Structure formats: C-alpha cells, structure tokens
C-alpha positions as CSV (number, residue, x, y, z in Angstrom):
1,M,-259.9,-39.1,-14.0
2,N,-258.5,-36.1,-15.7
3,I,-260.0,-34.0,-18.5
4,E,-257.6,-35.5,-21.0
5,E,-259.1,-38.9,-20.4
6,N,-262.6,-37.7,-20.8
7,N,-261.9,-35.4,-23.8
8,P,-259.0,-36.9,-25.8
9,R,-257.4,-34.6,-28.4
10,L,-258.0,-35.7,-31.9
11,A,-255.9,-35.3,-35.0
12,T,-257.5,-34.7,-38.4
13,R,-255.9,-35.4,-41.8
14,D,-254.9,-31.8,-42.0
15,D,-253.3,-32.0,-38.5
16,L,-251.2,-35.0,-39.7
17,K,-250.0,-33.1,-42.8
18,R,-249.0,-30.2,-40.5
19,M,-247.1,-32.6,-38.4
20,G,-245.2,-33.8,-41.5
21,I,-247.1,-37.0,-42.1
22,K,-247.8,-36.5,-45.7
23,V,-248.4,-40.0,-47.0
24,S,-251.5,-40.9,-49.1
25,N,-254.7,-42.1,-47.5
26,T,-254.1,-45.5,-49.2
27,T,-250.6,-45.7,-47.5
28,K,-252.1,-44.8,-44.1
29,L,-254.8,-47.5,-44.6
30,R,-252.2,-50.1,-45.5
31,W,-250.0,-49.1,-42.5
32,E,-253.0,-49.3,-40.2
33,A,-253.9,-52.8,-41.5
34,Q,-250.3,-53.9,-40.9
35,G,-250.2,-52.4,-37.4
36,R,-247.6,-49.8,-38.5
37,F,-249.8,-46.7,-37.8
38,P,-252.5,-45.9,-35.2
39,R,-256.0,-46.9,-36.3
40,R,-258.4,-44.2,-37.3
41,I,-261.7,-43.3,-35.6
42,R,-264.7,-43.0,-37.9
43,M,-266.4,-39.7,-36.9
44,G,-269.3,-40.0,-39.4
45,G,-269.5,-40.2,-43.2
46,T,-266.0,-39.9,-44.6
47,T,-264.7,-37.9,-41.6
48,V,-262.0,-39.7,-39.7
49,A,-259.6,-38.7,-36.9
50,W,-256.8,-40.2,-34.8
51,F,-256.1,-40.0,-31.1
52,M,-253.3,-37.3,-30.9
53,S,-251.6,-39.3,-28.1
54,E,-251.3,-42.3,-30.4
55,I,-249.9,-40.2,-33.2
56,E,-247.4,-38.6,-30.8
57,D,-246.3,-42.0,-29.5
58,W,-245.9,-43.2,-33.2
59,L,-243.7,-40.2,-33.9
60,T,-241.6,-40.9,-30.8
61,E,-241.1,-44.5,-32.0
62,R,-240.0,-43.2,-35.4
63,D,-237.4,-41.0,-33.6
64,A,-236.1,-44.0,-31.6
65,E,-236.0,-46.1,-34.8
66,R,-234.0,-43.3,-36.5
67,A,-231.5,-43.3,-33.6
68,R,-231.0,-47.1,-33.9
69,T,-230.6,-47.1,-37.7
70,F,-227.2,-46.5,-39.3
71,Y,-226.9,-45.7,-42.9
72,A,-223.9,-46.4,-45.1
73,D,-221.4,-43.6,-45.4
74,Y,-221.1,-42.1,-48.9
C-alpha cells in the first residue's frame, strides 16, 4: 500500500474555486445528490472536503464530454 492510499489528498471549497469550480454550494449539493459531482466528506461542523483524486477524475470526464460535444456554428 502506498502513502497516497493511506493519506489521500483532500480538496477544500477554496481548492475547488482555485481549480475553476466556482458554482454555489447549493449547486454542488444538488449535483452530488444527482450523482453528477463527487460526494463530500464531512470533516466536522460545517467543514467539508472532497477526495482530490475524485475531483481530478470528474474534471477529466468534463474534458472528455467537451471533446464529444459539438456546438452549432454561428
């Protein structure tokens, strides 16, 4: 077992903003409930975090989705 498995990297709300994920908490909650965004981890009180690996996978999926989507020419 490697260190990454024993100590997974976590992403905070601020980390998500720095990564360009600037949607409201309500939107993230709705996406999580719909299975469209990784589920949060409750750290205590109102503090939450996400596994960085799941966020990175989610962003990779968005990139692949963008590559498959064709928009009308204007």
